[in-house]
C-alpha positions as CSV (number, residue, x, y, z in Angstrom):
1,M,0.3,0.0,0.0
2,S,1.8,3.7,-1.5
3,V,0.9,6.9,0.3
4,N,0.2,9.7,-2.3
5,W,2.3,12.5,-0.3
6,I,0.6,14.8,-2.5
7,S,-2.9,14.5,-1.8
8,L,-1.8,14.6,2.2
9,L,-0.4,17.6,2.6
10,A,-3.0,19.3,-0.2
11,A,-5.2,17.7,3.0
12,I,-3.3,19.4,5.7
13,A,-2.8,22.5,3.9
14,N,-7.1,22.7,4.0
15,L,-7.4,22.2,7.0
16,F,-4.5,24.5,8.2
17,V,-6.5,27.1,5.8
18,L,-9.6,26.2,7.7
19,Y,-8.5,26.4,10.4
20,L,-7.3,29.7,9.5
21,I,-10.3,30.7,8.0
22,L,-12.5,30.0,11.3
23,K,-10.3,31.4,13.5
24,R,-10.6,34.6,11.9
25,Y,-14.3,35.0,11.6
26,L,-15.7,32.7,13.9
27,F,-13.3,31.5,17.3
28,G,-11.8,34.8,16.8
29,P,-16.0,37.0,17.5
30,L,-16.8,33.5,19.3
31,L,-13.9,34.5,22.2
32,K,-13.4,37.5,22.0
33,I,-17.4,37.7,23.4
34,M,-16.5,35.2,25.9
35,K,-14.5,37.2,26.6
36,D,-17.0,40.4,27.1
37,Q,-19.9,38.6,28.6
38,Q,-17.0,37.2,31.4
39,E,-15.4,40.8,31.8
40,Q,-18.9,42.7,32.4
41,W,-19.9,39.9,34.9
42,E,-17.3,40.2,36.4
43,R,-17.5,43.4,36.4
44,R,-21.4,44.2,37.5
45,E,-19.7,41.6,40.4
46,K,-18.3,43.8,41.7
47,E,-20.6,46.5,41.4
48,L,-22.8,44.0,43.4
49,E,-19.9,43.7,46.1
50,H,-19.6,47.1,45.7
51,K,-23.3,47.5,46.7
52,E,-23.9,45.3,49.1
53,L,-20.9,46.8,51.0
54,E,-22.4,49.9,50.9
55,L,-26.1,48.1,52.4
56,V,-24.0,46.8,55.0
57,S,-22.6,49.7,56.1
58,K,-25.9,51.5,55.2
59,E,-27.5,49.3,56.9
60,Q,-25.2,49.6,60.1
61,A,-25.4,53.1,60.6
62,L,-29.4,53.1,60.8
63,E,-28.9,50.0,63.9
64,H,-27.0,52.3,64.9
65,E,-28.8,55.4,64.6
66,R,-31.9,53.2,65.8
67,T,-30.1,52.6,68.5
68,E,-29.6,55.9,69.9
69,L,-32.7,56.9,69.3
70,E,-34.0,54.2,71.9
71,Y,-31.7,55.8,74.5
72,E,-32.5,58.8,73.8
73,V,-36.3,57.9,73.8
74,R,-35.4,55.6,77.3
75,Q,-33.8,59.0,78.9
76,Y,-36.9,61.3,78.1
77,Y,-38.7,58.3,79.9
78,Q,-37.3,57.3,82.5
79,Q,-36.9,61.8,83.6
80,A,-40.5,62.0,82.3
81,M,-41.1,59.0,85.0
82,S,-39.0,60.6,87.0
83,E,-40.6,63.9,87.2
84,I,-44.4,62.5,87.1
85,E,-42.8,60.2,90.7
86,L,-41.7,63.3,92.3
87,F,-45.3,65.2,91.6
88,K,-46.8,62.5,93.3
89,E,-44.4,62.3,96.3
90,S,-45.1,65.9,96.3
91,E,-48.9,65.5,96.1
92,L,-49.7,62.5,98.3
93,A,-47.5,64.5,100.8
94,N,-48.8,67.5,100.3
95,A,-51.9,65.7,101.4
96,R,-50.9,63.9,104.1
97,K,-49.7,66.7,105.7
98,K,-53.1,68.2,104.9
99,A,-54.4,64.7,107.0
100,E,-53.1,64.9,109.5
101,S,-53.3,68.1,110.5
102,L,-57.0,67.6,110.1
103,Y,-56.2,64.3,112.7
104,N,-54.7,65.6,114.2
105,R,-57.1,68.2,114.9
106,I,-59.6,65.6,115.3
107,V,-58.2,64.3,117.6
108,S,-57.3,67.8,119.4
109,A,-60.8,67.5,119.5
110,A,-61.9,64.5,120.9
111,K,-59.5,64.3,123.2
112,S,-61.2,67.5,124.7
113,E,-63.9,66.4,124.3
114,A,-63.8,62.9,125.9
115,D,-61.6,64.9,129.1
116,K,-64.9,66.7,129.6
117,I,-66.8,63.1,129.5
118,R,-64.5,61.8,131.7
119,Q,-64.3,65.0,134.0
120,E,-68.1,64.8,134.6
121,A,-67.3,60.7,134.8
122,I,-65.5,61.5,137.8
123,E,-67.5,63.8,139.9
124,N,-71.3,62.1,138.8
125,A,-69.0,58.4,139.0
126,E,-69.4,57.9,143.1
127,V,-72.4,59.5,142.9
128,W,-73.6,56.5,140.7
129,L,-72.1,53.7,141.8
130,R,-73.4,54.1,145.6
131,A,-76.6,55.0,144.5
132,A,-76.6,51.6,142.5
133,V,-75.3,50.0,145.8
134,E,-78.0,50.9,148.1
135,K,-80.3,49.8,145.4
136,V,-78.5,45.9,146.0
137,C,-77.6,46.1,149.4
138,T,-81.4,47.1,149.6
139,A,-82.5,44.5,147.3
140,F,-80.5,41.6,148.0
141,V,-78.9,42.3,151.5
142,G,-82.3,43.7,153.9
143,D,-81.4,44.5,157.2
144,V,-78.4,42.1,157.2
145,R,-75.0,44.6,158.5
146,V,-73.2,45.2,156.1
147,G,-70.0,44.1,157.9
148,C,-71.4,41.3,158.8
149,L,-71.9,40.6,154.8
150,L,-68.0,41.6,154.4
151,V,-66.9,38.9,157.1
152,D,-68.4,36.4,155.1
153,L,-66.9,37.1,151.7
154,V,-63.8,37.0,153.6
155,E,-64.6,33.8,154.3
156,S,-65.4,33.2,150.6
157,K,-62.2,34.6,149.1
158,T,-59.8,32.5,151.4
159,E,-59.2,29.9,149.7
160,E,-58.2,32.2,146.5
161,I,-56.7,34.7,148.6
162,R,-54.1,32.0,150.8
163,P,-51.2,31.9,147.8
164,L,-51.1,35.4,147.4
165,L,-51.2,36.8,151.1
166,T,-47.1,35.9,152.6
167,P,-47.3,33.8,155.8
168,G,-46.4,35.9,158.6
169,K,-46.6,39.1,157.8
170,A,-49.1,42.0,160.0
171,Y,-51.0,42.7,157.4
172,A,-53.7,45.7,157.2
173,F,-57.5,45.0,156.9
174,V,-59.2,47.4,155.0
175,S,-63.3,47.6,154.5
176,S,-66.0,50.0,152.3
177,H,-67.2,49.6,155.9
178,E,-67.0,49.8,160.1
179,L,-66.9,46.6,161.4
180,T,-67.4,45.5,165.3
181,Q,-65.5,44.3,167.4
182,E,-67.4,40.4,166.7
183,E,-67.0,41.0,163.2
184,R,-63.3,42.3,163.8
185,L,-63.2,39.3,165.7
186,R,-64.0,36.9,162.9
187,V,-61.3,38.1,160.6
188,Q,-58.5,37.6,162.8
189,A,-59.8,34.1,163.2
190,L,-60.4,33.7,159.7
191,S,-56.4,35.7,158.9
192,E,-55.1,33.1,161.1
193,S,-56.5,30.7,159.1
194,L,-53.7,32.2,156.5
195,G,-51.5,32.4,158.2
196,I,-50.7,36.1,158.7
197,N,-52.1,38.3,161.2
198,V,-54.2,41.4,160.8
199,S,-52.2,44.4,163.2
200,E,-54.8,46.8,162.5
201,F,-58.4,47.4,161.4
202,H,-59.5,50.5,158.9
203,A,-62.4,52.3,157.0
204,D,-62.3,53.3,153.9
205,P,-65.9,54.1,151.5
206,S,-64.1,54.9,148.3
207,M,-64.3,51.2,147.5
208,I,-67.8,50.8,147.7
209,L,-68.6,47.9,148.7
210,G,-65.4,45.5,149.7
211,F,-62.3,44.3,151.9
212,R,-58.2,44.8,150.6
213,F,-55.3,43.5,152.5
214,T,-52.2,45.3,153.0
215,W,-48.6,45.4,153.6
216,K,-45.4,47.4,152.7
217,A,-46.8,47.5,148.6
218,E,-48.6,44.4,148.6
219,M,-52.1,44.3,148.2
220,I,-55.1,41.9,147.8
221,E,-58.6,43.7,147.3
222,Y,-62.4,42.0,146.3
223,S,-64.1,45.0,146.2
224,L,-67.1,46.2,144.1
225,A,-65.4,49.5,142.6
226,Q,-62.4,46.9,141.3
227,A,-65.1,45.7,139.5
228,V,-66.9,47.8,138.1
229,K,-63.5,49.0,137.0
230,E,-61.9,46.1,135.4
231,H,-66.0,45.7,134.4
232,L,-66.1,48.8,132.5
233,K,-61.8,49.4,131.6
234,L,-62.1,53.3,133.5
235,S,-58.3,54.6,135.2
236,P,-58.3,54.1,138.9
237,A,-59.2,58.4,139.3
238,A,-62.6,57.8,137.4
239,I,-64.1,55.9,140.4
240,E,-62.3,57.9,142.9
241,P,-64.4,59.6,144.8
242,V,-64.1,63.4,144.9
243,T,-63.4,65.2,148.4
244,G,-63.5,68.0,149.5
245,E,-61.2,69.8,152.0
246,G,-59.8,67.6,154.8
247,G,-59.6,64.9,152.2
248,E,-63.9,64.1,153.2
249,P,-65.6,62.6,149.9
250,R,-68.0,65.6,148.8
């Protein structure tokens, strides 16, 4: 088999010419278009990146402005609330002062009125109580001597009094009414059963109806005056007799 070198060279020459023609009129313009398109895309990409950076920068600036605006608004709000609270406190303080002043005036007037009522009660308490005692004595005691009634009362209270007394001491026995010699002897006998002595006897009408044992600062009392004071929650002076000159009841 022989090779036709002329035909081979002619084919190669034709291919080379075809390549030059395609390169000149097809590949060259096509490559140029592709290169231009790529450069255009790169430019657009860079522009987009630049615009994106600008947007990010603007967004950050807006966020900073928003933060500053929120801070200012918060500061204005806190300042306004502080001023409102100060105003409210001032108004409340003024209201409290007015209320306190009015209350003090009312209390002062009430105390004055209470003092008048108390003074009237002090002046009239003895009269009321003595009238009540007379009615009670008349209704319940009848013709029995009050002194005998008091001795019976002492005898009924011996078990209550016993733990309150100091054994071996000499007590004074004070009664609301004068006792006869016989009644005093009965009290002496009862006192001995309680383990004490009675050194002296006194009468104190201010007790209204009752008795008490006293020794130094120690005092054990059972009387109508005491019972009424405890029931009415009055101070001791509330039913003490009003005395005139010489300390005598009026």
